[in-house]
C-alpha positions in Angstrom: 0.1 0.0 0.0 1.4 3.5 -0.9 0.6 6.3 1.2 0.9 10.1 0.3 0.0 12.9 2.8 -0.2 16.4 1.7 -1.6 19.7 3.1 -3.1 21.6 0.7 -5.1 24.7 0.7 -8.4 24.9 -0.1 -9.8 27.7 -2.9 -13.3 28.1 -3.8 -14.3 24.9 -2.2 -12.0 23.0 -4.2 -8.8 20.9 -3.8 -5.7 20.2 -6.3 -3.6 17.3 -5.4 -0.6 16.8 -7.4 0.4 13.1 -7.1 4.3 12.0 -7.8 5.1 10.5 -11.2 6.1 7.3 -9.3 2.6 6.9 -7.5 1.3 3.8 -9.4 -2.2 3.3 -7.4 -5.3 3.3 -9.8 -7.6 3.8 -7.3 -7.3 5.8 -3.9 -9.3 6.6 -0.9 -9.3 10.5 -0.1 -10.0 11.5 3.7 -10.3 15.2 4.3 -9.2 16.4 8.0 -9.1 20.1 8.6 -6.0 21.5 9.8 -5.7 23.5 12.7 -3.6 26.8 12.2 -1.3 27.6 15.1 -2.2 30.6 17.2 -0.1 33.6 16.8 0.5 34.9 20.3 1.7 38.0 20.6 4.3 38.9 23.1 2.6 41.4 25.5 4.4 43.0 28.6 2.6 42.2 31.5 1.7 45.8 32.1 -0.3 45.3 29.0 -1.6 42.0 29.7 -3.0 43.1 33.1 -4.0 46.7 32.3 -7.5 47.3 33.7 -7.1 44.2 35.8 -8.1 46.0 39.0 -9.9 49.3 39.8 -8.1 52.6 40.2 -9.4 52.8 43.7 -7.8 49.3 44.5 -4.5 50.1 43.0 -4.3 53.5 44.7 -5.0 51.5 48.2 -2.5 48.8 47.1 0.0 51.5 46.2 -0.5 53.4 49.4 0.0 49.9 51.5 3.2 49.1 49.6 4.7 52.5 50.5 3.7 52.0 53.9 5.4 48.6 54.0 8.5 50.0 52.5 8.8 52.6 55.3 8.8 49.9 57.5 12.1 48.7 56.3 13.8 52.2 57.3 12.8 52.3 60.8 14.9 51.1 63.7 13.8 47.7 65.2 16.2 47.6 68.1 
């Protein structure tokens, strides 16, 4: 049994399959499977990916809290 695998483009609901000259089969079975195109993922920065992830109010509270925590690092603990 000879096997030939090709991925071809469908144009106007038609396929054109070109067989090699040494392909000698007189009768063939054609099975059509769709090919999933790979998704192209754009490389976004985290700031772009998570933009508008939290509200401005929540962001301001978080920013204030982080500044308070950072100020804790500067105080004497002994």
